[in-house]
N, C-alpha and C positions, 0 to 999 in steps of 0.2 A: 229872350226868353219871356215865355206866356206868365201872365202874374196871375191867373186862376188858380185857385186852393187846388191841393192836388190831395187825394184820398188814396189810400190803400184800402182794398178791400177782398179780405179772404174769401175762399168759397164763392170765386163771383163768374164762372164760366157759366154755368148754366143755372134756372131754377129761382129761387130765393135771394141768390145774392146779384143773379145779372137784371133782374126787375130793380135790385138796389142799385147796379151799378148806372142801369137805364136812366131811374130817376135823376140820380146824383148830376150823370152827366147834364140831362136836361136843364138842370137849373144852377148850370156854369161851372159846375168842380173836373175837373182832371182827373182821371178814375184809371188806376193802377188795376187791372185786373189780376188777381192771383189765380193760381187751377193746380193742382195734382196731376189727374190725368187727359182732364178732356182738356186737352190742345188744341181741336178742331174747333170747339165752341168756342172756347175764348179767341183763338184767332178771328173766328170768325165776329163774336162780340166786338174787337178793335176796330174791325175793319167798318162795321155797321156807324160804329161813334166817330170812326176817324173822317167816315164819309162826310157826316154831318157838322164837323170842327177837328181841322188837322190837326196830327200833332195832341190830342185829347185824352186818347186811351192808350195803354201799354199793358203788355199780358207779362206776367212771370210766373215762375212753376216753381216750387217747392214742395218739400215735403213737412210738413209742420207739425210731424209728430216729435220731431227732433230740433231739440235749441236751436244745432247748429241751421236746419231749413227756416227755423222764423228768421235765423239772422240774414240767409242767404233773402230771403225773399223781402225784409225789410232795406236791405242796403243797395236793391236791383231796383226800389222803388225809389230810393233818395239819390240813385247815381241816373234814373231819368230826368227828373229836373230842377235838380240840387235843392230839393224842399220838402216837406212832407206836414198838411196841415189836418190830418184827420185818418183814424186809423176804425175798421167795423170787422172786429173778430166775429165773421160770418161761417165761417170755415166751421163744419161738425161732421162729427159720424152717429149713426142713429142706426142701432139695430137693437132688436130684442136681448135681454139678460134675462131668462126666466131662473129662479134661484133654483139653485143644483144641477144649473146644466153652464155655470159662468167655471172659467179658468184665468189662467193669469192672463193669456193672451188676449182675451176677450175684454176683461177687464181694463188694459194696458189700453188697446185698441181706441176703446170710448172716453177713458179717463185722457187718452194725449191726445187724440185727435177733434177734444171740446175742450178742457181745461187747460191741457199742458199750453197746449198752442196759443189760447188767447194771455195766460201771463206771459210765456217767451214772446211774442212777437210786441207784446205793452211796452216788455223790459229794456228790447231791442229798437223800440220806436220811441219811447220816451225822450232823448236828448233833441231827436227833432222838432218833437211836439213843443218843448218847453221852448224851443227859439222861437217857433209860430204859433206861441199860444193856442195852438191846434185842442184836439178833443179825441176821446175813442169811445165808440161804441161797441158793448159786448151783446152777441146775440145768444138770449138765454132761452129760457120756454117758460110758458106761464102753471106748464105742468109739472114746477118745483114744487109750488104750491099743494096739489091736486093730482097729486101720482097717478100713472098710468101703470096698474098691476103688468109685469111683465117687463117694465123698461127700468129698473130698480138702478142700476150704473151708469145709463143715461142719463137718468133725473138728479141723481149724486154728481154728477158732471156739471150739470146745468145750474145746480144749487150753489157749489164751489164759485162757478161763474159770477153769481149774483156776490158772493163774500166777495171775492176777489174786486170787483165794479169798486165795493163800497170802499175797502181798504187802498186800492190805487188813487180811488177820489180824495180820499183823506192826504197819503202818501207825495202825489202830485201836485196839488193844490199848493200855491192858487196859479199856478201857470199851467194847467192843463187839464178840462173840465173830462170825467170820466162818467159814463152814464151807460142804463142798458136796455135793451127792448125783450118783452117778455111776449114771443109773440102764441098765439092760439095756431089753431088749424089753420096750416097755410096749404099752398098747392102741392096735390095728393103726391108721395115717392110714386117715383116710376114701378117700383117692384108691386108684389102684393101682402103691402105688410099689414094694410088693411083693409077685410071685405069690401064688399060693396055695400051687405047690410052693415057693418061699422061706419061705413062713408056718413050712407042714410040719416043713419041715430046722433053723428056727433055733428053735420050739418042741422038736424031739428032741434038741436038744441043750443044753438047762437040765436041771440037775440034780433041780430044784424040779415041771418037767414042764409048767409052763404062762407066759406072759407077766404080768407084771404091769398094776398098774393105779393110779388115782391115790388109792387105801386105800393101799397098801402102800406109797405116799410120803409121804402123811401123817403116818404112823405115824413114820418116819425125821424128815423135817423137824419135827413137835412136839417130838421130842427135843432134835432139834438147838439146835430156838427157844430151847423154855422151861424144858428139865433136866438138858441138859449143860454146866453151867456151868464144867468145867475141860477145855473141848474147845474149840479154834480151829486153822482152817490146814487143817483134814481133811477128806481126802475120802472119804466113805461108798460103797461100790457096792450099788446093790439090785437084783439083776439075778439072783435066783432059784438063785444059784449058777454061773452059766454064764463067768464069767469064770476059776472052777477046769478047765472042760473044754478038752479036747488044739482048739488052731487046726484 
């Protein structure tokens, strides 16, 4: 049995999650790639990583909008190699929520896919993480402090994850560290959520003059999971300095 640390990354089949999985894998972690619908992408990523290091990547599917799905994902990760050393709560739902257009289904979709998923995955992973002196990283959003108009429910869900990070850091100490990443603009959504003009305006406002990607997130996630042994309850912005710019 491998002695490499095992990290479960939710929502890891593509985009930022896949980038984090590749980076953590390159740093020596064995990765559990959770997906909901992107089976082909998840299996392709597993094949890519296992070709580099056999038996180092494993895909699991679950709908994290339910507590049952969160339990299933964590149990599958544990059953793979009998251990769990890290959890990255990356799975996210992101759509507009213009005031006056939000119904209960819309609310539940955003709250459950972000805050509820992070809470229940953390709850079910906690016993194994205590045993391994592991860590949790929650992926929040830098916009909880500077919200985008039209995304109030999403912003509320991510703000809840910030509070959850601090609460769990206290509750799981001293055995499990809990921190968060607050990304700014990362790899653009595949739909047309942002127009070309909006994208240009956002990039121009970033001091480092580009949006981020999964590797940028993976670097900080690895630090928090494996190296930051005296850091807990913190939220680190991964935004290229965008938070320093004038509103």
